[in-house]
C-alpha positions in Angstrom: 50.8 -78.5 -26.0 48.5 -79.0 -29.0 44.9 -78.9 -27.9 42.1 -79.6 -30.3 39.3 -80.6 -27.8 37.7 -78.4 -25.2 35.0 -78.5 -22.5 33.2 -75.4 -21.2 31.8 -75.9 -17.7 28.9 -74.0 -16.3 27.3 -73.6 -12.9 28.7 -76.2 -10.5 31.2 -77.5 -13.0 34.4 -75.5 -12.3 37.2 -78.0 -12.5 37.9 -80.8 -15.0 38.5 -83.3 -12.1 39.6 -86.4 -14.1 42.3 -85.0 -16.3 45.9 -85.9 -15.8 48.9 -83.4 -15.9 46.6 -80.4 -15.4 48.1 -77.0 -15.8 46.6 -73.5 -15.8 47.1 -71.2 -18.8 46.2 -67.6 -19.6 45.5 -66.6 -23.2 45.4 -63.0 -24.4 43.0 -62.1 -27.2 41.8 -58.9 -28.8 38.7 -59.2 -26.5 40.5 -59.7 -23.2 42.3 -62.5 -21.3 40.9 -66.0 -20.6 42.1 -68.6 -18.2 41.7 -72.3 -18.8 43.1 -75.6 -17.6 44.9 -77.9 -20.0 45.5 -81.6 -19.3 45.2 -85.1 -20.7 42.5 -87.8 -20.6 43.3 -91.2 -22.0 46.2 -89.7 -24.0 44.4 -86.8 -25.6 45.0 -83.2 -24.7 41.8 -81.3 -23.6 41.2 -77.7 -22.5 38.8 -77.0 -19.7 37.3 -73.5 -19.4 35.1 -72.5 -16.5 32.5 -70.2 -18.0 31.8 -68.3 -14.7 35.4 -68.5 -13.4 36.7 -71.1 -10.9 34.7 -69.5 -8.0 31.5 -68.6 -10.0 32.4 -65.0 -9.7 31.2 -63.9 -13.2 27.4 -63.5 -13.7 26.0 -64.7 -17.0 25.4 -61.3 -18.5 29.1 -60.3 -17.8 30.9 -63.3 -19.2 33.4 -62.4 -21.8 32.1 -64.9 -24.4 34.2 -63.4 -27.2 37.4 -63.7 -25.3 36.6 -67.3 -24.3 35.8 -68.5 -27.8 38.7 -66.5 -29.3 41.1 -68.0 -26.8 40.0 -71.5 -27.6 40.3 -70.9 -31.3 43.8 -69.3 -30.8 45.2 -72.3 -29.0 44.1 -74.6 -31.8 40.8 -76.1 -30.4 38.5 -77.4 -33.1 35.7 -79.1 -31.1 33.9 -77.8 -28.0 31.4 -79.5 -25.7 29.6 -77.1 -23.4 27.7 -78.1 -20.2 24.9 -75.9 -18.9 22.4 -76.0 -16.1 18.8 -75.2 -17.2 15.3 -75.0 -15.9 12.6 -77.0 -17.6 9.4 -75.8 -19.2 8.1 -79.4 -19.8 6.9 -81.9 -17.2 8.3 -84.7 -19.4 11.8 -83.2 -18.9 12.0 -83.4 -15.1 15.0 -82.3 -13.0 17.9 -84.7 -13.4 17.3 -85.1 -17.2 20.2 -84.5 -19.6 19.2 -82.8 -22.8 21.3 -82.7 -26.0 20.3 -79.3 -27.3 19.6 -79.0 -31.0 18.0 -75.5 -31.4 18.1 -72.2 -29.5 16.0 -69.0 -29.1 17.9 -65.9 -28.2 16.2 -63.7 -25.6 19.3 -61.9 -24.5 19.5 -58.1 -24.7 22.9 -56.5 -24.1 25.6 -59.0 -25.1 28.1 -58.6 -28.0 26.8 -61.2 -30.4 29.5 -61.5 -33.1 33.1 -61.1 -34.0 32.1 -59.2 -37.1 31.1 -55.7 -36.2 31.7 -54.3 -39.7 34.4 -52.0 -38.4 37.5 -53.7 -39.8 38.8 -55.7 -42.8 36.6 -58.7 -41.9 33.5 -56.7 -42.9 29.9 -57.8 -42.5 29.3 -61.5 -42.2 25.9 -63.3 -42.0 26.3 -66.9 -40.6 24.0 -69.7 -41.3 22.4 -71.3 -38.3 20.0 -73.9 -39.8 21.9 -76.5 -37.7 23.3 -74.6 -34.7 25.0 -77.5 -33.0 27.5 -79.9 -34.4 25.7 -83.0 -35.6 28.8 -85.1 -35.3 29.3 -84.3 -31.6 25.6 -84.6 -30.9 25.5 -88.2 -32.3 28.5 -89.1 -30.2 26.8 -87.7 -27.1 23.8 -89.9 -27.8 26.0 -93.0 -28.1 27.9 -92.2 -24.9 24.7 -91.6 -22.9 23.1 -94.8 -24.3 26.2 -96.8 -23.4 26.0 -95.5 -19.8 22.3 -96.2 -19.6 21.5 -92.6 -18.7 18.1 -91.0 -19.1 18.3 -88.2 -21.6 16.4 -86.3 -24.3 18.1 -86.5 -27.7 17.0 -83.0 -28.7 15.6 -79.8 -27.1 15.2 -76.1 -27.7 17.1 -73.8 -25.3 15.9 -70.3 -24.8 18.6 -68.0 -23.5 17.6 -65.1 -21.2 19.8 -62.2 -20.1 19.9 -63.0 -16.4 21.0 -62.9 -13.7 17.4 -62.8 -12.5 15.2 -65.8 -13.0 12.2 -65.5 -15.3 8.6 -64.6 -14.4 5.8 -67.2 -14.8 4.4 -65.1 -17.6 7.7 -65.2 -19.5 7.9 -69.0 -19.0 4.4 -69.3 -20.5 5.4 -67.3 -23.5 8.6 -69.2 -24.0 6.7 -72.5 -23.9 4.3 -71.1 -26.6 7.4 -70.3 -28.7 8.5 -73.9 -28.6 11.2 -73.7 -25.9 11.9 -76.8 -23.8 14.5 -75.5 -21.4 15.7 -72.1 -20.2 19.1 -70.9 -19.3 21.3 -67.8 -19.3 24.6 -68.7 -21.0 24.3 -70.6 -24.3 24.0 -67.5 -26.4 26.2 -65.9 -27.7 28.6 -68.8 -26.9 27.1 -71.0 -29.6 27.0 -68.3 -32.2 30.6 -67.2 -31.6 31.8 -70.7 -31.8 30.3 -71.1 -35.3 31.9 -67.8 -36.4 35.2 -69.1 -35.1 34.9 -72.3 -37.1 34.6 -74.5 -34.1 32.4 -77.6 -33.8 30.2 -76.9 -30.8 27.6 -79.0 -28.9 25.6 -78.4 -25.7 24.7 -80.9 -23.0 22.2 -79.4 -20.6 21.3 -80.7 -17.2 17.8 -79.9 -16.0 18.2 -78.7 -12.4 14.7 -77.4 -11.6 11.2 -76.6 -12.9 10.9 -73.1 -14.3 8.9 -70.3 -12.6 5.2 -70.9 -12.5 5.8 -74.6 -12.9 7.9 -75.1 -9.8 5.8 -75.4 -6.6 8.2 -73.1 -4.8 10.3 -69.9 -5.4 13.4 -70.5 -7.4 16.8 -70.4 -5.8 20.4 -71.0 -6.9 21.1 -73.6 -4.3 18.8 -76.2 -5.9 20.7 -75.7 -9.1 24.0 -76.3 -7.5 22.8 -79.3 -5.6 21.5 -81.0 -8.7 24.7 -80.3 -10.6 26.7 -81.7 -7.7 24.6 -84.9 -7.8 25.2 -85.4 -11.5 28.7 -83.9 -11.8 30.7 -87.1 -12.0 28.4 -88.4 -14.8 28.6 -85.1 -16.7 32.4 -85.1 -16.5 32.6 -88.7 -17.8 30.1 -88.1 -20.6 31.9 -85.0 -21.8 35.3 -86.7 -21.7 34.2 -90.0 -23.2 32.3 -88.2 -26.0 35.3 -86.0 -27.0 37.8 -88.8 -27.1 35.4 -91.0 -29.1 35.2 -88.5 -32.0 36.8 -89.5 -35.3 39.8 -87.4 -36.4 38.0 -86.0 -39.5 35.3 -83.4 -38.9 32.4 -84.3 -41.2 30.1 -81.4 -40.6 29.3 -77.9 -41.8 30.5 -76.1 -38.7 34.0 -75.3 -40.0 33.2 -74.7 -43.7 34.8 -71.6 -45.3 31.6 -69.7 -45.6 31.6 -69.3 -41.9 34.8 -67.2 -42.2 36.8 -68.6 -39.2 38.1 -66.0 -36.9 41.6 -64.8 -37.8 44.5 -64.9 -35.3 
C-alpha cells in the first residue's frame, strides 16, 4: 500500500473511524517500533497514528516521537496533519475553538529533539524554522473549516510543556507574556522532527479548557476528553477532507533539500 498522507491523533482521537479497508501495521525503525492503521478515504490511502497509543497508555513525555515520524517517513508519507488538545491562555479563544497553529514555543526539557545527534555520517544539521508549519496544508485547513461553517482561529502560537502535570498559574502568566495563545504537551518535538524528515506538517488544535489561573476550577483530564468527544466527528472530517483536497504537487519549503530528509 502506497501511503503519502497521514493523520496523528492526540487525546481522545485514537481511531480513524471513517476510513475504509482499515488494517493495522507495525513499522520498525532505528528508534523503535510504531503501530499505525492504514486505510482509504474517498479513494486515497491514509495512515492514522495514535500519538498516545490506542488506549492512551503513553504519557506525553514518553512518546517515542522519533520512531513515529521515522516510521511515517519510511512508509512513504509526505504530508501529515496532527490533531492536539490544548488549554487556552486567551479569553477570545474559548473552549471549543479550533486553532490552526502557525508558531510554537518549546518549553520541554528532557525529549530527544532531533534525528541529527552528530554521532554518525549525517553530521550536525541546523534546520530553519521561520515557517514551522506547512503553509499549503494550513491554507487547505482554512478552506475546509470555512466550508463547514466552523468557528476557528486561523493562527495561534502553541507553547509545549513537558507534562504530564498541568501548568501553574504563574507559568501560564509567563507564557502569555511570551506571546503564547494555547498550551499543550505534545507538539514538540513532533513538528521539528517532521521537518527534519522532509514531511509537510500542520497542526489543528482543539481548545478543551481554560489554562490554570484562568479556569475557575482545578484542571482535570476528564474535561479534556469530554470536549474532544464532543468535537471528534468534526475533527475527523476536517482532517480527512483537508488531506484529500491537497494538490499533488507540494509547493512549500518543508521538503527542500537543505532540510536533509531522513535517510532510510
